[in-house]
C-alpha positions as CSV (number, residue, x, y, z in Angstrom):
1,M,8.8,-19.1,-29.8
2,Y,9.4,-20.1,-26.1
3,S,6.5,-20.8,-23.8
4,L,5.7,-21.7,-20.2
5,T,2.6,-23.2,-18.6
6,C,1.3,-21.4,-15.6
7,K,-1.6,-21.8,-13.3
8,V,-4.3,-19.2,-11.9
9,T,-2.9,-19.8,-7.7
10,T,-4.3,-18.0,-4.9
11,S,-1.5,-15.6,-4.8
12,T,-2.0,-14.5,-7.9
13,C,-5.9,-13.9,-7.8
14,D,-8.0,-10.7,-6.5
15,S,-10.7,-10.6,-4.4
16,E,-13.1,-11.8,-7.1
17,G,-10.8,-15.1,-7.8
18,K,-9.6,-13.5,-11.0
19,L,-5.9,-13.5,-12.5
20,K,-4.3,-10.1,-11.1
21,L,-2.7,-7.9,-14.4
22,Y,-0.1,-7.2,-12.0
23,S,0.5,-11.6,-11.7
24,A,0.1,-11.9,-15.4
25,L,2.7,-9.2,-16.2
26,Q,4.8,-11.2,-13.9
27,M,3.7,-14.5,-16.0
28,M,4.6,-12.8,-19.5
29,Q,7.9,-11.1,-17.7
30,D,9.0,-14.5,-16.5
31,C,8.5,-16.1,-20.0
32,S,10.5,-13.3,-21.6
33,E,13.4,-13.5,-19.8
34,M,13.7,-17.5,-19.7
35,W,13.5,-17.1,-23.7
36,I,17.2,-16.4,-23.9
37,D,17.8,-20.2,-22.9
38,S,16.5,-21.1,-26.2
39,E,19.1,-18.8,-28.1
40,P,22.4,-19.9,-26.6
41,D,24.5,-17.6,-28.8
42,V,22.9,-14.6,-27.9
43,K,23.1,-15.8,-24.1
44,A,26.3,-16.5,-24.4
45,Y,27.0,-13.0,-26.0
46,F,24.8,-11.2,-23.4
47,A,27.4,-12.6,-20.7
48,R,30.9,-12.1,-22.5
49,E,29.5,-8.4,-23.0
50,N,28.5,-7.7,-19.7
51,M,25.0,-6.7,-21.6
52,T,20.8,-7.1,-20.8
53,Q,17.6,-6.2,-22.1
54,L,15.4,-4.1,-20.1
55,L,11.8,-3.3,-21.4
56,A,10.9,0.1,-22.7
57,S,7.7,-0.5,-23.7
58,R,4.6,-2.6,-23.5
59,Q,0.8,-2.9,-24.9
60,V,-1.2,-5.4,-23.7
61,E,-4.6,-6.1,-24.9
62,V,-6.9,-7.8,-22.3
63,L,-9.5,-10.1,-23.8
64,R,-10.4,-12.6,-21.4
65,V,-9.5,-12.5,-17.4
66,P,-9.1,-15.8,-16.2
67,F,-10.2,-17.7,-13.2
68,F,-8.7,-19.4,-10.1
69,K,-7.4,-22.6,-11.0
70,E,-7.3,-22.1,-14.9
71,E,-4.3,-23.7,-16.9
72,L,-2.6,-21.1,-18.9
73,T,0.3,-20.9,-21.7
74,V,2.4,-18.3,-21.8
75,T,4.3,-18.0,-25.0
76,T,7.2,-15.0,-26.1
77,S,8.7,-14.4,-29.5
78,V,10.9,-12.4,-31.2
79,Y,9.4,-10.6,-34.7
80,E,12.0,-7.9,-35.1
81,V,15.7,-6.9,-34.0
82,K,17.4,-4.0,-34.7
83,S,21.0,-3.0,-33.5
84,M,19.7,-1.5,-29.7
85,F,16.2,-2.7,-29.9
86,G,14.5,-6.1,-30.1
87,F,10.3,-6.5,-30.6
88,R,8.6,-9.3,-29.3
89,N,4.8,-11.0,-29.0
90,T,4.1,-12.3,-25.6
91,F,0.6,-13.6,-25.6
92,I,-1.2,-15.9,-22.8
93,Y,-3.7,-18.7,-23.5
94,D,-6.5,-20.7,-22.0
95,T,-6.6,-24.5,-22.2
96,N,-8.4,-23.9,-25.2
97,G,-6.0,-22.1,-27.3
98,N,-7.9,-18.9,-27.2
99,P,-5.9,-15.7,-26.2
100,C,-6.7,-14.3,-23.0
101,Y,-4.1,-11.6,-23.2
102,R,-2.2,-10.4,-26.3
103,T,1.0,-8.2,-25.7
104,W,4.0,-6.4,-27.9
105,S,6.7,-4.8,-26.7
106,M,10.3,-3.2,-27.4
107,G,13.4,-4.3,-25.1
108,A,16.7,-2.0,-25.3
109,F,20.0,-3.6,-25.2
110,V,21.9,-1.9,-22.4
111,D,25.5,-2.4,-21.0
112,K,25.5,-3.2,-17.4
113,A,28.1,-1.1,-16.4
114,T,27.0,2.2,-17.8
115,G,23.4,1.5,-18.1
116,K,23.7,2.9,-21.7
117,L,22.4,1.8,-24.5
118,K,24.9,-1.0,-26.3
119,R,24.7,-2.4,-30.3
120,V,24.5,-5.9,-30.5
121,D,27.1,-7.3,-33.3
122,D,25.0,-8.1,-36.5
123,A,26.7,-11.4,-36.7
124,V,25.3,-12.6,-33.2
125,A,21.8,-11.0,-34.1
126,G,21.5,-12.9,-37.4
127,T,21.4,-16.0,-35.1
128,L,18.3,-15.2,-33.4
129,H,15.2,-17.1,-34.7
130,L,12.6,-14.6,-35.8
131,D,9.0,-15.6,-35.5
132,S,6.1,-14.2,-37.3
133,K,4.3,-10.4,-35.7
134,L,1.5,-11.9,-34.5
135,E,-1.9,-10.2,-35.2
136,M,-3.5,-7.4,-32.4
137,N,-4.2,-4.0,-32.6
138,Y,-0.8,-2.4,-32.6
139,L,-0.5,1.3,-30.9
140,D,2.1,3.6,-31.0
141,R,4.4,2.8,-27.8
142,R,4.6,6.7,-27.0
143,I,2.1,8.0,-24.7
144,V,0.8,11.7,-25.2
145,L,0.2,13.3,-22.1
146,P,-2.9,16.0,-21.8
147,K,-1.0,19.6,-21.6
148,E,-3.4,20.1,-18.3
149,G,-5.7,18.4,-16.3
150,G,-3.9,16.1,-14.2
151,E,-4.1,15.3,-10.1
152,T,-1.2,14.7,-8.6
153,Y,-1.3,12.3,-5.4
154,D,1.3,11.5,-2.7
155,P,4.6,10.2,-3.2
156,V,5.2,6.3,-2.9
157,Q,8.7,5.3,-1.8
158,V,10.1,2.3,-3.3
159,M,10.5,-0.3,-1.3
160,R,13.0,-3.3,-1.1
161,A,10.5,-5.7,-2.4
162,D,10.2,-4.0,-5.3
163,I,13.5,-4.2,-6.5
164,D,14.8,-6.9,-8.7
165,Y,18.4,-8.4,-9.8
166,N,18.7,-5.6,-12.0
167,R,18.9,-3.5,-8.6
168,H,15.7,-1.3,-9.7
169,V,11.7,-1.1,-9.5
170,N,11.0,-4.7,-11.6
171,N,8.6,-3.8,-14.5
172,A,5.4,-5.0,-13.1
173,N,5.8,-3.1,-9.8
174,Y,5.0,0.1,-11.7
175,I,1.9,-1.5,-12.9
176,R,1.2,-2.4,-9.5
177,I,1.5,1.0,-8.0
178,A,-0.2,2.6,-10.6
179,M,-3.5,0.4,-10.4
180,E,-3.9,1.7,-6.7
181,L,-4.7,5.1,-8.3
182,L,-7.6,3.9,-10.5
183,P,-11.2,3.9,-9.4
184,E,-12.6,1.2,-7.7
185,N,-14.7,0.1,-10.8
186,F,-12.3,0.8,-13.7
187,V,-12.3,-2.5,-15.6
188,V,-8.8,-2.5,-17.7
189,K,-9.4,-3.5,-21.5
190,G,-6.0,-2.2,-22.5
191,M,-2.7,-1.2,-21.4
192,R,0.4,0.8,-22.5
193,V,3.1,1.7,-20.5
194,E,6.4,3.9,-21.0
195,Y,9.3,3.1,-19.0
196,R,11.8,6.2,-18.6
197,V,13.9,6.3,-16.1
198,A,14.6,3.5,-13.6
199,A,13.7,4.3,-10.2
200,K,15.7,2.2,-7.4
201,M,15.2,1.4,-3.8
202,G,14.6,4.8,-1.4
203,D,13.1,6.8,-4.6
204,M,10.1,8.6,-4.1
205,L,7.7,8.0,-7.1
206,T,5.0,11.2,-7.2
207,P,1.9,9.7,-9.0
208,T,0.1,12.4,-11.7
209,V,-3.5,11.1,-12.7
210,Y,-4.9,12.3,-15.7
211,S,-8.8,10.7,-16.1
212,T,-10.6,10.7,-19.5
213,A,-13.6,9.1,-21.0
214,Y,-12.0,6.1,-22.1
215,T,-8.6,6.0,-20.2
216,C,-6.9,6.3,-17.0
217,T,-3.1,7.4,-17.4
218,V,-0.6,7.6,-14.3
219,V,2.7,9.0,-14.5
220,L,5.1,7.8,-11.5
221,A,7.7,10.9,-11.4
222,I,11.2,11.0,-9.8
223,G,11.2,14.6,-9.2
224,T,10.0,16.2,-12.1
225,E,11.2,13.4,-14.7
226,A,8.6,10.7,-15.3
227,S,10.3,7.1,-14.4
228,A,7.1,5.0,-16.2
229,I,4.0,6.3,-17.8
230,V,1.0,4.0,-17.4
231,E,-2.4,4.5,-19.5
232,F,-5.1,2.0,-19.1
233,A,-7.9,1.9,-21.4
234,R,-11.4,1.1,-20.2
């Protein structure tokens, strides 16, 4: 397990002084990225093989939204590794040790040069420290869309500020873009996201929104192909 301490600051708050979901996801992402420093053998192997791990899906349970100036602890732990995929929990806790957010995610091992999936050597995978799978309500990572009824909005252009060091849209920025399409009174209690095709600078993301009594699902597409699908639960 790897952990970071964070604080809810001005730049991470919404207009009500609560931690933005986008900012909470950035905290989770930072912790997950820094985790590899605790696995030197894997870090050296990835550098030698020119590999990285890209987020393929994430599920989030929102238990309580922290307020301005709250101290938080973000923890991440890997509970399963397959040849081309890794699975982890990333939780955010308050100072009393109570979880505010519970998440699980699947990452794909990718060759940086080709952008294609690449197997991790079994011996290297065997050096990883695995923790127990933490308790939460695990849902399917695949999001099934309705066959009809979606409302399409004007495309959103990917800007320089959306891009991270992998040279495509940062995972949290998809959520930021998608949340702009939510009704103003929508309170997010849970979220699932599938990352399918990485969007790059200059791409146009066309949003289509599917609403039900319980969820609002936003598809961000490049042309006819979904780049990311984000389901928000009420």
